[in-house]
MIMIVO-505383 format. One record per residue (C-alpha): x, y, z; residue number from 1; residue in three letters. Coordinates in steps of 0.25 Angstrom, whole numbers. Each point is the difference from the previous one (the first is absolute). Layout:
BEGIN
      X      Y      Z    i   aa
      X      Y      Z  NUM  Ala
...
REM end
This chain:
BEGIN
      X      Y      Z    i   aa
     85      8     56    1  Met
      6      0    -14    2  Leu
     13      5      5    3  Glu
      0    -10     12    4  Ala
     -2    -11    -11    5  Arg
     11      5     -8    6  Ala
      9     -2     12    7  Asp
     -5    -13      5    8  Ser
     -3     -7    -13    9  Arg
      8      7    -10   10  Ala
      1    -11    -11   11  Glu
    -13     -6      2   12  Ala
    -10      2    -12   13  Thr
    -10     10      3   14  Ala
     -7      5    -13   15  Leu
     -1     -4    -14   16  Arg
     -6      9    -10   17  Cys
     -4     -4    -14   18  Arg
      7      8    -11   19  Ala
     -4     -6    -13   20  Ser
     -3    -14     -5   21  Gly
      7    -10      9   22  Asp
      9     11      6   23  Asp
     -1      2     14   24  Trp
      9     10      8   25  Arg
      4     -5     14   26  Glu
      3      8     12   27  Tyr
      6     -5     13   28  Thr
     -4      7     13   29  Trp
     13      8     -1   30  Ala
     -3      3    -15   31  Gly
    -14      4      4   32  Tyr
      4     10     10   33  Trp
     11      6     -9   34  Gln
    -10      2    -11   35  Gly
    -10      7      9   36  Ala
     11      9      5   37  Arg
      4      3    -14   38  Arg
    -14      4     -3   39  Ala
      0      8     13   40  Ala
     12      7     -4   41  Ala
     -6      4    -13   42  Gly
    -12      5      6   43  Leu
      8      8     11   44  Trp
      8      6    -11   45  Ala
    -12      5     -7   46  Arg
     -5      7     12   47  Gly
    -10    -10      6   48  Val
      0      1     15   49  Arg
     -6     -7     13   50  Pro
    -15      1      0   51  Gly
     -1      4    -15   52  Asp
    -11     -7     -7   53  His
      4     -7    -13   54  Leu
    -10     -4    -11   55  Leu
      5    -13     -7   56  Met
     -4     -5    -13   57  Leu
     11    -11     -3   58  Val
     -4    -12     -9   59  Thr
     14     -6      1   60  Asp
     -1     -9     12   61  Val
     15      0      3   62  Glu
      1     15      0   63  Ser
    -14      1      8   64  Ala
      5     -9     11   65  Val
     13      7      2   66  Leu
     -5     14     -1   67  Thr
    -11     -3     10   68  Leu
     10     -5     10   69  Phe
      9     12     -3   70  Gly
    -11      9      3   71  Ala
     -3     -6     13   72  Trp
     15      0      4   73  Ser
      0     15      0   74  Ile
    -13      2      6   75  Gly
     -8      4    -13   76  Ala
    -14     -5     -1   77  Val
     -3     -7    -13   78  Pro
    -14      1     -7   79  Ile
     -1    -11    -11   80  Gln
     -9      1    -12   81  Val
     -2     -9    -11   82  Gly
     -4      1    -15   83  Leu
    -15     -2     -2   84  Pro
     -5    -13     -6   85  Phe
      0      1    -15   86  Arg
      6     14      0   87  Leu
      0      7    -14   88  Thr
      5     14      3   89  Asp
     13     -2      9   90  Val
      4     15     -2   91  Ala
    -13      5      5   92  Gly
     -1     -9     12   93  Phe
     14      4      4   94  Ile
     -3     15     -2   95  Ala
    -12     -1     10   96  Gln
      9     -6     10   97  Leu
      4     14      3   98  Glu
    -14      2      6   99  Asp
      2    -13      8  100  Thr
     13      5      5  101  Ala
     -6     13      5  102  Ala
    -11     -6      7  103  Arg
     10     -9      7  104  Leu
     11     10      2  105  Asp
     10     -8     -8  106  Ala
     13      7     -2  107  Arg
      4     -8    -12  108  Ala
     -4    -11    -10  109  Leu
      9    -12     -3  110  Val
     -3     -7    -13  111  Leu
      6    -12     -7  112  Ser
     10      3    -12  113  Ala
    -11     -5     -9  114  Ala
    -10     10      5  115  Leu
     10     12      1  116  Ala
     -3      5    -14  117  Pro
    -14      2      3  118  Phe
      3      8     13  119  Ala
     -6     15      1  120  Pro
     10     11     -4  121  Thr
     -5     10     10  122  Ser
     10      3     12  123  Ala
    -12     -2     10  124  Gly
      3    -15      3  125  Leu
     15     -4     -1  126  Pro
      1    -14     -7  127  Val
     10    -10      3  128  His
      3    -13     -8  129  Val
      1    -12      9  130  Ala
     10     -8     -8  131  Glu
      9     13      2  132  Glu
     -2      0     15  133  Leu
      4    -15      2  134  Thr
     13      3     -8  135  Ala
      4     11      9  136  Ser
     14     -1      7  137  Glu
     -2     -3     15  138  Pro
      1     11     10  139  Ala
      5      0     14  140  Gln
     -7     12      6  141  Asp
    -14     -5     -1  142  Leu
     -9     -1     12  143  Pro
     -2    -13      8  144  His
    -14     -6     -3  145  Pro
     -2     -3     15  146  Asp
     -3     14      3  147  Ser
    -13     -1     -9  148  Phe
     -5    -12      7  149  Ala
    -12      7      6  150  Gly
     -4      8    -12  151  Glu
     -9     -2    -12  152  Thr
      4    -12     -9  153  Ala
     -8      2    -12  154  Leu
    -13      6     -5  155  Ile
     -8    -12     -6  156  Gln
    -10      4    -11  157  Leu
    -13     -7      1  158  Thr
     -4     -8    -13  159  Ser
    -10     10     -5  160  Gly
    -11    -10     -1  161  Ser
     -8      9      9  162  Thr
      3     13     -7  163  Gly
     12      9      1  164  Lys
     12     -7      7  165  Pro
      3      5     14  166  Arg
     13      0      7  167  Gly
      1    -10     11  168  Val
     11      4     10  169  Val
      8    -11      6  170  Leu
     12      1      9  171  Thr
     12     -8      1  172  His
     -3     -5     14  173  Glu
    -14     -5     -4  174  Arg
      5     -6    -13  175  Leu
     10     -9      7  176  Val
    -10     -3     11  177  Arg
    -10     -5    -11  178  His
     11     -8     -7  179  Leu
      2     -7     14  180  Ala
    -15     -3      2  181  Cys
     -1     -6    -14  182  Met
     12     -8      2  183  Ser
     -5     -6     13  184  Arg
    -12     -6     -8  185  Val
      8     -3    -13  186  Leu
     13     -7      4  187  Pro
     11     -1     -9  188  Ser
     14     -6     -1  189  Arg
     14      5     -4  190  Glu
     -2     -9    -12  191  Asp
    -13      6     -4  192  Ser
     -1      6    -14  193  Met
     -9     12     -4  194  Ala
     -4      4    -14  195  Val
     -8     12     -3  196  Ser
     -5      8    -13  197  Trp
    -10      9      8  198  Leu
      3     15     -2  199  Pro
      7      6     11  200  Leu
    -10     12      1  201  His
    -10    -10      5  202  His
      0     -4     15  203  Asp
      0    -15     -3  204  Met
     11      1    -10  205  Gly
      9      9      9  206  Leu
     -3     -6     14  207  Ile
     -4    -14     -4  208  Gly
     10     -2    -12  209  Gly
     12      8      4  210  Leu
      0      3     15  211  Leu
     -5    -13      5  212  Phe
     11     -8     -5  213  Pro
     10     11      3  214  Phe
     -5      1     15  215  Tyr
      1    -15      2  216  Asn
     14     -1     -7  217  Gly
     -3     -9    -12  218  Phe
      2      2    -15  219  Thr
    -10      9     -8  220  Ala
     -1     -2    -15  221  His
     -6     13     -6  222  Met
     -6      2    -14  223  Met
     -7     12     -6  224  Ser
    -15     -1     -2  225  Pro
      3      3    -14  226  Leu
      7    -14     -1  227  Asp
    -12     -7      5  228  Phe
    -10      8     -9  229  Arg
      9     -2    -12  230  Gly
      2    -15      2  231  Arg
     -8     -6     12  232  Pro
      7    -13      0  233  Leu
     13      7      4  234  Val
     -6      0     14  235  Trp
      0    -16      1  236  Leu
     13     -1     -7  237  Glu
      6      8     12  238  Ala
     -7     -8     10  239  Met
      5    -13     -6  240  Ala
     14      5     -3  241  Arg
      3      5     15  242  Phe
     -9    -10      7  243  Lys
     -8     11      6  244  Ala
     -8     -2     12  245  Thr
     -8     12      1  246  Ile
     -7     10    -10  247  Cys
    -12      9      0  248  Ala
    -10      4    -11  249  Ala
    -14      4     -2  250  Pro
    -10    -10     -4  251  Pro
     -1      6    -14  252  Ser
     15     -4     -2  253  Ala
     -2    -14      4  254  Tyr
    -12      0    -10  255  Ala
      9      5    -11  256  Met
      9    -12      2  257  Leu
    -10    -11     -2  258  Leu
      0      0    -15  259  Arg
     16     -2      1  260  Leu
      0    -12      9  261  Ala
      2     -9    -12  262  Pro
     13      8     -4  263  Lys
      5      0     15  264  Ala
     -2    -15      0  265  Ile
      6     -3    -13  266  Ala
     12      9      4  267  Ala
      2     -9     12  268  Gly
     -2     11     11  269  Tyr
      1     -5     14  270  Asp
     -8      8     10  271  Leu
      0    -10     11  272  Ser
      8      9      9  273  Ala
    -11     11     -1  274  Trp
     -6      0     14  275  Glu
     -7     14      1  276  Cys
     -8      4    -12  277  Ala
     -5     13      6  278  Met
    -13      5     -6  279  Val
     -7     13      3  280  Gly
     -2     14     -4  281  Ala
    -13     -4     -8  282  Glu
    -12     -9      3  283  Pro
      5    -15      1  284  Ile
     -8    -10     -8  285  Ser
      0    -14      5  286  Ala
     -2     -7    -14  287  Pro
     12      8     -4  288  Leu
      9     -6     11  289  Leu
     -5    -14     -4  290  Arg
      2      2    -15  291  Arg
     14      5      3  292  Phe
      4    -11      9  293  Ala
     -6    -11     -9  294  Asp
      7      7    -13  295  Ala
     14      1      7  296  Phe
      0    -13      8  297  Ala
      9     -7    -10  298  Pro
     11     11      3  299  Thr
     -1     -4     15  300  Gly
     -9     12      4  301  Phe
     -8     -3     13  302  Arg
    -14      5      2  303  Ala
      3      2     15  304  Glu
     11     10     -4  305  Ala
    -11     11     -3  306  Phe
      1     10     11  307  Phe
    -12      9     -2  308  Pro
      2     14      8  309  Val
     -7     13      2  310  Tyr
      6     13      2  311  Gly
      1     15     -4  312  Leu
     10     11     -1  313  Ala
     -6      7     12  314  Glu
      3    -12      9  315  Ala
     14      1     -6  316  Thr
     -3    -13     -8  317  Val
     -5    -12      8  318  Ala
    -12     -2      8  319  Val
     -3    -15      0  320  Ser
      8    -12     -4  321  Phe
     -3    -15      0  322  Pro
      9    -11      5  323  Arg
     11     -4     -9  324  Leu
     -3    -13     -8  325  Leu
    -14     -1      6  326  Ala
    -11     -4    -10  327  Pro
     -7     12     -5  328  Thr
    -14      1      8  329  Arg
    -11      2    -10  330  Val
    -14      3      6  331  Leu
    -13     -2     -8  332  Arg
    -11      9      3  333  Val
    -14      3     -5  334  Asp
      1     11    -10  335  Arg
    -14      5      2  336  Ala
      1      1     15  337  Thr
     13      8     -2  338  Leu
     -6      9    -10  339  Glu
    -13      3      8  340  Arg
      4     -1     14  341  Glu
     15      2      1  342  Gly
      1    -14      7  343  Ala
     10    -11     -4  344  Ala
     -9    -12      1  345  Thr
      8    -13     -3  346  Pro
     -6     -8    -12  347  Ser
      2    -13     -7  348  Asp
     -8      4    -12  349  Glu
      8     -2    -14  350  Pro
      0     15     -3  351  His
      3      5     14  352  Ala
     10     12      0  353  Leu
     14     -4      4  354  Glu
      8      9      8  355  Leu
     15     -1      4  356  Val
      5      2     14  357  Ala
     12     10      1  358  Val
      5     -4     13  359  Gly
      0      6     14  360  Arg
      6     13      4  361  Pro
     15      1      1  362  Ile
      6      3     14  363  Pro
     -3     14      5  364  Glu
    -12      1     -9  365  Thr
    -15     -1      3  366  Glu
    -11     -1     -9  367  Val
    -15      3      2  368  Arg
    -12      0     -9  369  Ile
    -10     12      2  370  Val
    -14      4     -5  371  Asp
     -3     14     -6  372  Ala
      0      6     14  373  Thr
     13     -6      4  374  Gly
     -6    -10      9  375  Glu
      8    -14      0  376  Pro
     -7    -11     -7  377  Leu
      0    -15      4  378  Pro
      7    -11     -8  379  Glu
     -6     -3    -14  380  Arg
     -6     14     -1  381  Arg
      5      9    -11  382  Val
      5     14      3  383  Gly
     12      9     -2  384  Glu
     13     -5      4  385  Ile
      7      9     10  386  Arg
     15     -2      5  387  Val
      7      4     12  388  Cys
     15     -2      0  389  Ala
     13      5      6  390  Ser
      5      2    -14  391  Thr
    -11      8     -7  392  Leu
      4     12     -8  393  Met
      3     13      7  394  Gln
    -10      6     -9  395  Gly
     -2      6    -14  396  Tyr
     10     10     -4  397  Tyr
     -5     14      2  398  Lys
    -15     -5      0  399  Asp
     -5      1     14  400  Pro
    -14     -1     -4  401  Ala
      2    -13     -7  402  Ala
      9     -5     11  403  Thr
    -11      3     11  404  Glu
    -11     -7     -9  405  Glu
      9    -13     -2  406  Ala
      5     -1     14  407  Leu
    -12     -1      9  408  Ala
      4     -1     15  409  Glu
     13     -7     -4  410  Gly
     -8    -10     -9  411  Trp
      3      1    -15  412  Leu
    -12      0     -9  413  Arg
      4     -8    -12  414  Thr
    -12      2     -9  415  Gly
      0    -15     -2  416  Asp
    -12    -10      3  417  Leu
      2    -13      7  418  Gly
     -3     -9     12  419  Phe
      7     -9     10  420  Val
     -3    -15      1  421  Asp
      7     -8     11  422  Arg
     11     11      1  423  Gly
      3      1    -15  424  Glu
     -3     11     -9  425  Leu
     -8      0    -12  426  Phe
      0     12    -10  427  Val
    -13      2     -8  428  Thr
      3     13     -8  429  Gly
      2     15      2  430  Arg
    -11      9      5  431  Cys
      0      9    -12  432  Lys
      1    -12    -10  433  Asp
    -13     -7      5  434  Ile
    -11      0    -11  435  Ile
    -13      3      7  436  Ile
    -11     -5     -9  437  Arg
    -14     -2      4  438  Gly
      3      0     14  439  Gly
     11    -11     -2  440  Leu
     15      2      3  441  Asn
      7     -6    -12  442  Leu
     15     -3      1  443  Ile
      8      4    -12  444  Pro
     11    -10      2  445  Ser
    -10    -11      0  446  Val
     -6      4    -13  447  Ile
     14      2     -6  448  Glu
      5    -14      4  449  Asp
    -12     -7     -7  450  Ile
      2      8    -12  451  Ala
     16     -2      0  452  Ala
     -3    -15     -2  453  Glu
     -7      2    -13  454  Val
      7     -4    -13  455  Glu
      4     13     -8  456  Gly
      1      9     12  457  Val
     14      6      1  458  Arg
      7     -3     13  459  Ala
      0     12     10  460  Gly
    -10      7     -9  461  Gly
    -13      0      7  462  Val
     -7     10      8  463  Ala
    -14      0      7  464  Ala
     -5     14      4  465  Val
    -13      6      5  466  Gly
     -5     13     -8  467  Val
    -11      8      7  468  Arg
    -13      2     -8  469  Glu
     -9     11      6  470  Pro
    -12     -5     -7  471  Glu
      1    -14      6  472  Leu
      4      5     14  473  Glu
     11    -10      0  474  Thr
     13     -4     -7  475  Glu
      1     -8    -13  476  Val
     11    -11      1  477  Ala
      9      0    -12  478  Tyr
     10    -10     -4  479  Leu
     12      5     -9  480  Val
      8    -11     -6  481  Val
     13      2     -9  482  Glu
      1    -10    -11  483  Thr
      6     -2    -14  484  Arg
    -12     -6     -6  485  Leu
     -8      7    -11  486  Glu
    -13     -1     -7  487  Gly
     -8    -13      2  488  Gln
     10     -5     10  489  Glu
     -3     12      9  490  Gln
    -15     -4      0  491  Lys
      4    -14      4  492  Asp
      9      6     11  493  Leu
    -12      8      6  494  Arg
     -9    -13      0  495  Ala
     11     -8      7  496  Arg
      2     11     10  497  Leu
    -15      1      3  498  Asp
     -1    -15      1  499  Ala
     12     -1     10  500  Ala
     -6     11      9  501  Leu
    -14     -5      0  502  Gln
      5    -14      3  503  Leu
      6      6     13  504  Arg
    -13      8      3  505  Gly
      6     13     -4  506  Val
     -5     10    -10  507  Thr
      5     13     -6  508  Val
     -8     11     -7  509  Asp
     10      3    -11  510  Arg
     12     -6     -6  511  Ile
     11      8     -8  512  Ala
     10     -6     -8  513  Leu
     13      8     -2  514  Val
     14     -1     -6  515  Ala
     11     -6      7  516  Pro
      7     11      9  517  Gly
    -12      9      1  518  Ser
     -3     -1     15  519  Leu
      7     11      8  520  Pro
      9     -5     11  521  Lys
      9      5     10  522  Thr
     15      0     -1  523  Thr
      0    -14      7  524  Ser
    -10     -6     -9  525  Gly
    -13      1      8  526  Lys
    -13      4     -6  527  Leu
     -5     14      1  528  Arg
    -14     -4      2  529  Arg
     -5     14      4  530  Arg
      6      6    -12  531  Glu
     -7    -11     -9  532  Ile
    -13      3      7  533  Ala
      1     15     -3  534  Ala
      3     -3    -15  535  Met
    -12     -9     -1  536  Leu
     -8     11      7  537  Ala
      4     10    -10  538  Arg
     -4    -10    -11  539  Gly
     14     -3     -4  540  Glu
      5    -14     -2  541  Val
     15     -2      5  542  Pro
REM end
């Protein structure tokens, strides 16, 4: 596809990558193809061959994109990993990648130049520097990429939020088919503009941020997640500068920008071109969407631009999409009935639970809700979400037992809970995250959303988990909150948290206040709730 674009639209702008400050490197389709072939030549010269698995930890986004396409063009299979959130021991992390490489049969490790000094010195795993690969001289004797069309495209590591990451095997054929299905529901134009700072080792970042605009032939603007972490406003700067129309991010990222709205308004950012503010990968809070839309209305941001989605790596990425520029549907349900009976009963009570619809299944995808025995449930009954699609993963790499468990008679067991109402999907949580306290099913994200609104709570630093206490024969509900407050101010914060929860008819057993950055997260910034619960069970505070 890239080679064809290089022939038919050689001088059209295909890609811009943020280098530093306001400096963006621009690639035409011809330049994109040439850059990928340089990387391919570098890999080929270092012994990488068709079918070889290639572990990639490349933080420089320009080198990462070109090396990725270079690997594909010679039939290699990239396996991208990311630096863990708040990593302190870089050398230690890179050293243990030798075990990851052995588990996934990777023949080499590609690192950014900045990380190369931390590379292991053993000869067991060859290390290649991405920036050196992309600076290679072109070669004429490379294989043609069409010969690998039916092969494995990549091994996508799951986020690790449910334990040790597994390798999701995706083929080129299914990946392209999935992009076609997404594009039928989310139409784009030749003048559409994408911006993404999401990590390329995450399915939403790779497929949603890079490959969706690539497949549809419009310009992608790529930044490193380190750019966003260092200065979140850089995201909106890029959206305004390039009049971007589409961008995806988790709810926690939108929450981080709320306090920066006055700066964006003062700087005169114009976000009126933004028509698809995709939001997913985490529980979606209706109040958050309203607060963001209100805060950024002076910039031209439209509430109907929000595009709540549901997906997971095992389904390639997308399961359900709403209609573009349709008002977000929010269903208010009785919290007690949901917790006690698993029934989503509409309610007009002031403190009813608000749930955000994440659309309908995309083409060639079906969704059904089942009970513990696998029997389908009627509308508005909560059960496990299962997915059947033409573009599901081939399976987990070298893990037939896990593959058989995940794929039941062609249906993917997602491990997520939800229900369907009027054909639209609502996600209520993960099976393993639900807190079962005194016979009630407490939804962690509901508790976390309430706590996140309390003054003094650090954005993105809230976790609700259940810890089993054998003496009580039930779970104890913990609320763990990151804050910078100290002394008496912490006591005041506890009181505000208690009051906010009680006001909405929610109670927890214990509140733990911890320092900013204490809560363990995955490489994509998701909370590791099970790890937090295990720490609390051992008597440790994160």
